[in-house]
N, C-alpha and C positions, 0 to 999 in steps of 0.2 A: 275351528280349534287348528286345521292345518295350516289354515293361512296365517294363524298367530306365528305357529313352529316354523313357517317359511320365513317370516318377516326376521325370525329370531336368527336364525341361518343363515339369511343373507345379510344380516348385520356383522356376524361373527366374519364370514368369507370376504366383506368387504375391509376387513378391518384396515389399517393404510399402512403402506409400506413407507411414507415417508411422511413423520410427524410433522415435518416441517410447516406443513400447509395447516391454516387455520381450520377449514372445515374438516380435514381429516383430524386435525386434533380433536375436534369435538365428536366426532365418530367414536375417538378410543374413549373418551369421558363418560358416552354412553355405554362402551362395553366394560366399565370397569367392575360391574356386580353380574357378569357372567363369566361361568368357569366350565368347562370341558371337560377336566380330567377325574374327578371325583365320581362321577358315573357313566362314564363314556357317552354321555351326551350332555348336550348343552343344559344349564339349570342355573338358576340365580344361585350368589352366595349364600344370601339370606335363606336358601332351602338347603344348606349342606349341615350335617348335623356333625360339624368335626371341622379342626383349626387348619384355616385354608390362607395362604397367602397368595396374592398375584403381584408379581414383579413387571409392572406395565413398561409400553414403551418408554414413556417418559422417565422413571426411574432409571432405564437399561441406557438412556441417552445420556442422561446427567453424571453416572456413574462412570460411563466411557469416555467422557472428558478428562478421566483420571486414571483408569486404568482397563485395559481389555479381559484381565481373568476375572473368568465367572466367579471363581470360589471366592475372591474378594467381596465381588459384586452382594452373590448370595449370604456371605455373612454379615453383611452388614443390615442387608433388607428382612432376614428370614430370623426371625425368632425361633429356637431351637435348634438352627443351622451353628457347627460349631465354627469357632475361627479359622481363618484361611490357614493352609499351611505354608504358603510362600513356595511352592514346588508344583509341578504337574501332578502331583498324586495325593488323591483326598483321603489316605490313610490317616487316621488321627481325626479327621472333620467330619464329624457324624449329623444325622437329625436324629434329635432325641435318644443319642444314644446308640444308635443300630444303623445300618445300611439302609441306602435310601437307593430305589429302582429309577434310575434315571433313563428315560425317554426323548425322543425325538417326533413329534406328534403322534406318541403313543407306541412307536415302536422303540424294545429294549436296545438299551444300548450298555447296561451292567452285564458283567460277565458270572453271575451267581454262581456258577459251578467251579470256576475258579477266579475269585473276585480279585481281580488287579488294582481295585478302587483308582481306575484312570479314565472313569466313563463322564465324568461331571465335565469334560474337556476334549467334549466329542463332536463339536462342530465350532464354528466363530462367530462371535455374537452378533455381528454384523447380520446375520442371517434369522435372528431371533426378534419377532415380535412382540412375545410377552412369556414370561416363565410361570408356571402354575404347580404350587408345593401343596398338596396334601401331607398332613403329616400325621404320625401314628400308624401301625400296621394294618395293611389293607391286602386283600387278594384279588382286587379287580382286575388287576392284570397279571397276575400269577406269580409266580416263585420270585423271593429277592426284595420285597417290598416290607421288610420288617421293620424299618423304621419310617416310610413314606415313600412318596412319590414323587420326583423333580421333572416334571413335562416340559420341554422346551417347544413351544408353539412357534412354527415358520410362518416369515410373511407371506401376504398374498396380496392378488395385484387390486389395483384400485378398482373402484365399482364402477367409475366414468370409462367409456371408452376413450382410445387415446393411449399416449405413450408417454412415460416418466422415465425418469434418470438421477441417480443420485454417486457421486464422486466423493471420496473422502480419503485426503492423505494426511498422515502424522507421525510424529518423530517423538521420540523420549530420548533421554540420558540423564546421568547422574548429575547432581548437584553438588556432589562430595567429591568426586573425582570423575574427570569427564574422560579419559584415557580409555578410547575402547568401549564407551559404553553407547555409543550414537546407534540408535533403533530405528526401523523405519517400519512404515506401514500405507497399502492401499487397498482399499475397496470398493467396489462399482456396484450400486444395483440397478437393473432395470425389470421396467415393470410394462405390462399392456393389455387392454381389452380391446377385441374388435366382436360387437355382438357375442354371439355364445363362446368366444375361444379368449382365454387369457393365460397371460402368465408372469413368471418372476424367474429371476436370472441372477446369480451373484459369483463373483469371484474375490478373492479375498486374499492377501499375502501379507504377513507380518514376520521379519527377522530382528528378535531381541540384540541388543549388545550386552556387553558385560554387565549385569547387574551388581550394583555395590552397596554395601552397608554404611551404616552412618560412619566409621572411622574410614569410607572410600576403598575398603578393600573388597577385592572380587569375593562372591557368594562363592559357598561349596559346590559342588556339582551335582551330588545326590538328588537322583529327581529334579535336577535344579532346570531352570526357567533363562540361565545366561546361554547367548547364542543359542537359542530355541529358536528355529526357522519352522512356518505354519502356512501351510497353503489348505485353501478352501474352494470347493466349486458346489455351486448348488444350484438346481434349476426344480421349477414346478409348472404344469402344464395342466391347463382344465378346459374342459368341454361342457357345454349343456347342453347333453340331448336332448330333453325337450323341457318344458318349463318345472318339472317334476324331480327331473334326475338328472343328475351330471357324472363325468369321469375325470378322473385325476391323476397324474401320473409326477411324483416327486423324487427325486435323487440327490444326495449329499455327499460328498467328498471330504475327507478330513485327513490331515498329514501332518504330523509335527515332531521334529526331532532337533536335538540338539548338536549343535555344531560347531566346536570350537576347538583353539590352539591354546586352552588353558588346562590347566592340571589342578586336579583335586588336593590338597593337604587335609588328610581326615584324621580327626578328631573324637573325642565323645564329651557327654556330660560330667563323666567322673573324672575327667582329667582337669576339668574347667578351663578348658582351651576351646576355640570356635574352630569348626571345621570352614575352611578356605579355598579361593582357588589362586594360582598365581599362572604367569603366562610359560607357555613350554618352551624352554631354551635348548632343551637337550638333541633338537632334530630329529627325535624317533616320535614317530606317532603313539599316543596312550593307546592302552589296550582297548579292546572291544568297537564293536559297532557304536552308531549314534543310540543315545536312548530316545526313544517316544515314540507313538504310533506310526508304524510305517503306512499304514492304510486304513482309515474306516470308511465303508461304502455302507450306504442305504438306499435301497430300493423300492416304494411303496406304489401299487396301482389300487387306487380307491373307487369303489362304486356308490353313490346315493341315490335313493330314492325316496321323496318326500311324505310318497302315499302310496307304499307297495302293495299294502291291502288296507282297508278300513282303520284310517288313524294311527298309521303305523310306517314311522321312518325306521327305512333299513340304510345300514352301512357294513359294507364288505371290504376287507382289506387283503390282498396278497402282499407279503413282504418278504425282504431279503437282507440280511446284514451278515457282513465279514469284518472283519478286522485282525490285524497283527499289533501289539502293545510290546516294543522291544524295553528290558530293565537295564538297570546297571550293572557294570564288569564288577564280579566278586573274586577275589581267592577263596570262598568258602567252596566255588567249585573248582578247586583244585584237584588233580589226578595225576601223580607222576609215573604211575604205568603206561599212562597215552601222554606223556612228556606234557602236559595242560598245565598251566599256572593259573587257570581260574576258567569263568566264561561267564554268560551271559544267559537269562532266561528271557521266555518270548511267549506271551498267550495270545494262542490262536483259536478264534471260534467265529464259527458259522450257525446263521440261523435262519430258517425258513419258515414261515406261519402263513396261516390263513385265519382271518376271524370274520365273524359274522354278527352283526348286532343291531337288534330290532328294539323299538320304544314305539310300544302302544300305549295311549291316552285315553281315559272317560272322563264323562262329567256326570256328577251325581248333583243333587239339588245344591248342598252345599260343600262338598269334596270334588277336589281335582284329582284324578288319580294316574300316576302311570307307572307302567311296569318294563322295566329293560333286560332285555334276557338274551343267549346266544349261545354261543361256542366259539373256543380258542383252540388252532390246533397249532402244534410246534415242534420244530426239530431245531435242538441245539448242539451241535459237533464241539468240544472244547477240548484243548491239550494244553499243557505248558511245557515246551522241551528247549534246548538249549540252542542257541544261533549255532552251535557247532556241530548239531544233532542228535547228541546223547538226551534222553527222554527223562524228566522230571517228574511231571503229574500225565498219567498215561491219561490216553484218547476216551473220551468220556460220549456217549451218543445217546441224549436223552431223548425221546417222545415222551409228549405232554399233552396230554387231551383234557378240555374242561369243559364242565357246563355250569352257567351261571343265571340267576333270578334277582333282580335287586326293582324294591317296589317301593313307593312312594306314595304318600297321601296329604295333600292340603286341605286342612279343613276348615273352614272359615275365615279365610285366606291368613290365620293367626297360626294355628298348629300345625307342624310339619313332621309326620312318625315314617319313618324310613326301616326297613327290613330285608334284608336279603341275604343269599348263601350263592356258595360256588362249592363244586366237586370238581378236584383233581387225581387224574391216574397219571402217574409218572412212571415210565421204565428208563433205566438208564443203563446201557450195556457197556459194561469195559472190558478192553482186552489183559490179555495177562502181560504183564509187566515186571520190570525188575527195578527197586529202588535205588535212587542214584546217591551215592555216596556224597555227602556234603560236611566238609570240615570246619568244625567252628571250634568251641576250645575242646573237642574231640573230634574224630570222623565216625559218623555214622556208620553201619553195617549195609551190605549189600544183603537184599532181601528178593527172590521169587516168590512173586505173589500171583495166583493163580484168577483170570478174571471172571466174570460172571455178569447176572443181571441183577441189578437193586432196582426193587419196585418200593413204589409209594402211592397211598391210596388217603385220600384225606378230604374232608366234608369242613368248612370255613362258615361261619357265621358274623352276621353285623347289625345291628339294632339302633336305632335312635331317635331322639325326640328333640323338636325345638318349638320355642313360644315365641311369636312375631309380636304381639300386640302392643307393645310399648318400644317407641322407637328407642328410647335413652337407656333400658334393659332386655335385649332377647336372649335370653340362658338357650344352653343345650347341654344335653348327654349322650353320650353314645358308648357302646361297645364294637370293637370289631376284631378279628381276628385276621390273620397272615400266616400263610403256609412258607417254611422256611427250610431249603436244603441247606445247611448251615456250609459255606465253602469245601462240597465234596471232595475236590482235588487236592485241596491241602490236608484233609483227613487221609486219603490214599498215598499223597506222596511219602508219609512218615509211617507209612504202615509197619507194623513188626509181628503181624501173622502171615502164612501162606496163603490166604485165600480172602479174597472181598467178604466172601459167607460169613468170615469170621472176624471182621473189625465193626467196630461200631458207627455204623453211618444212618444212624437213626436222625430221621429230619425232626423241627420242631415246629410246635405251632405256637404265635405269638399272639396273646391276649392282651390288648390294650383298653384302658377304660379310661376316661375322657369325661371333663365336666369345665363347664365354661360358658363365656357369654361374650356379646358383643355390642355396640351401641352408638348412638351418635347423639349429641345433646349442643345446640350452641354451635359453635364453631368447631367442637371436640368430636375425633373419632378414635373409640377404643378397642383394645380385644382383650380378654383374659383367657387362660386354659390351665387346669392343672390336669394330670395323666399319670396314671401307672401303667406300665409296660412288663409283661411277665412271661417267661418262656421259661418249660421244664428242661429244654436244652441250653449252654451258654452259645454266645456267640462271639467272645472272645478269645483271645490268646495269651497263653503264659509261656514266659522262658523259665525253662529248667538251669539256677545257675551253675549247675555242676558242667551239663553239657552246653548250655548256651541254643539248645533244642527249644522251638518256638511249639505247643503243643496246644489244640483247641480245647477248651473247657468245656466239659460234658455236662455241668450239675446244674441244676437250676438256678435264673438269676432273676431278679426282678428290679427295676429302674423306673424313677419317678422324679416329680418335678414340675415345673410352671413356668409359665411365657405370660407376660403383657405387652401391649403395645397402645402407643398413643401417637395420635396426630391431630393438628392443630392447623386451621387457618388463621393464625395469628392477625394480621393483616388483610388488607387484597393483594399487598404483594410479597408478604411473608407467609411461608409456608413451613410449619416446623413437624417432625418427627421423632418418637424413641422408643425402642423396645428391650427388656431385657428377659433372659432366659436363664436359668439355675435348673441343673437335675443332678442327681444321685444316683449309685446303682452299687447293688449288694448279690454276690452268690449267698442265696437263703440256705444252702446247707450249711455253709462254713460261716456264713456272717461276714464275709470277709470284703473290702471294697473292690469295685472293678477296678480295671487298672485305666491309664491314660489313652489305649486304644481305643476303648468303647466310651468312658466318661468323658466330656469336656467341660472345660472350668466356665463359672458365672462367664456370661459376656453380656454387655450395656454397649450399647450403638444407636445411634440418632442421627439426623440431618437438618441441615436448615436450606432450603431454598429464598431466594432473595430475587424478587423483581426490582431491578435499579432502574430500569425503563421499559417502553415497548420492545427495544431490540438488547437492550444488555442486562443477560442473568447472571448469579452467581450461586454458588452452592458449597455448602461444606457438610462432609461427612465427619464422624467420628466413632470410634470403637474401643472399649475398654474391657481387657477380659481379666478376670479377677483370678485369684490364686489357689491353688487344691494343692493340699501337702494329703495324703493318706498312709504314705508306707515308710517301713522303715529300710535300713540300708541291709543288706546283706553281705558279712564280710568286708565292711566298710564300705561297700559300693552299692548303688541303684543297680536294678537289675531289670529287663525287660523294656517295660513301657511305664517303669513304676515309679519315674523321676517327678521332685516337685516341682511346680509348675509357680512362676514368680507374677503379679502382677503388671498389665504394660498397655498404653494405650496408643493408638495412633489417629492422627489428624489428616484429611485430604481436602484439598480445597479446588474449586475449578470456576471458571469463567466462560461465557460463549458473547459473542457480539454478533448481531444479524447486521451485514453489511448493505444490503439489500434481499429483495425476494429470495434471489436466489443464492446468495453468497453469506456462508456465517463461519467463522472463525472463531476458536475455542484453544483453552491453555487448563493445565492441571498441575497441581504438585502432590505428589504421593507422598505421606509422611512429611506434612509440611514444616513440622518441627524438629525434623530428623532424631526422632527417637532413636537410641541405640537399646535394642531389645531382641530376645531370641521368641521366633513365635509358640503357642503352647506346644505343639508336636517335639519341636527342637529341643523344648524344655524337658518333656517328659517318655522321648523316646532314646534308650541311654547306647544304641548302638553307634559303630563306628561311623564316623562322617552324617548323622543326623542332626547333630547340634548346629544348625548353620544358622547366625542370625538372620534378622529381617531386612527388608530392604528399607535403604536410607533413604534422603529426600530424591525424589526423582520426578522431573518434568516431562509435560508430555503438551505439545503442541499440536494441533490440526486446524485443517479446514475443511468446510464441506461446500459441493456444489451442484444446485439441483439443476436439471435439464429435461 
């Protein structure tokens, strides 16, 4: 049994860095049914009792011929994922109506204590081997996974001794107005193996030009990608200590900031005029620092032993993550007493953690059993201050200790039964603080708040059943819970009580019920799932029309929906895929619909991959976003995130040609038909500067060279 486990582990760690090699491409195909995120150990997808999506290397490369934006790629590939926002923020792009926990090789990137919704863009896509998405509330990785998990699996060295390299050069520009739109990109990946030692190293640089809409106007700059300059450095070192144990060290650094001489002309949905940008001809620098992550550091040391004791695989991690995310300049932070016309907020977060994970397997007469168990220790220190030094959200210092046990029984190769639990003990120390005066329609009061300790203790459960005897119909049913400290920082920064002990800081248990099936028949592969997600404390925000202040909804909520996906190998040269997702949600006390910050409109997406010859490939993707109109105007205007969404669609086209074994050229057009539209978030968010149109027709050209 250990040999089988080791062979799977070897297959996973040897997944190719470069999918251009035929032998390595076959390895990728063999990997399509293996996942590591759902149970923290390797397992087959057909043993997972939940909805799972894998965006493999082939799909990533196909989409990256058009765009490197992970938001756009995931929106097309993952049913249940909201449409992309067109910005560097995923606010309004949810997974099944709730926030997803973003991981890099299992390391948390999200900042649930003060959720800035910037974690999806936490590394360069050239580093990623594949993306694993687990949908529905889960506690397997702890706080913050109310909607599920998005795990970026990074690249590993080739399994053969030797040295490999890949260079990618690309440029993009607007097809509607070329002026100032030229962008550039370069990334290089090296990997090598010599007996017991292996390494992967990657550096990537991208500098966007000014992004234009279908009319040729520059997009507004709020959370914008125009002039966005990003840098990424990645390395992974591995050493086989014995034939059963290995040590690895991984480090990734990512930064991305908006540097542009354009200035934003901000409007809103109720004015009926788009927000856009114009060249700054005043000779004066626009106020504020560049938007975006100043630096995101991830460091992990991992030890693995395939047989640390009888039939038991052990994985131990020590990790560190630190980031600074700078938001846009806003006059709501004005303070005449300090002679300040505005300000910028910045989330600062630092995590250190230790994880010990064991997987013990047993074989009975007709049953294969496995037990995954361990401990997670985490310290997360998060605060949101202003760049000028004023405090907005107080410093929160969280210690989190958790024990967990997950069991799986495969009976007669057909029945899969899962059950598990996780117990959390959380202590959050909050310093004494003053609330910050924030001026929207009115200015908020400044309140002295006594700090203290906020303690949580919770046990969450999951159980699932799956039947695999019939290839054409493999049904599953599951119940899972997730523990969610609902954006504690936002709750504290709007405090109206003199002590944290008098503020409602209760956490929520998210309960997820799911029934679905997948299967394959002839040329078809398909999936279907329907779900209900319930929480006793809300996770959305509502604007007070009188003050403009956003407050967390604390009443119970229910979100429900369904998803379907179908793939077909229509001919030897044509592969087709389509997916659809629909969801809705209400506050169960008032029976009011949840707003657009939580519920995404219906979405239909698909692709066609066409092999024109051995060397020439073409791909078409599309996304249709449906309408959603649930709210009435207040005093003749839409408020908060209650704006109505009108439907739109976007088509992308890409093609690549393999000149020889080492050299490939490619090109793509994003928004091929130059559709003039507002993304869903731009329609539903009524705040000033949010109603930015979608990207117009944009050309991307590149070249890959293997050495």
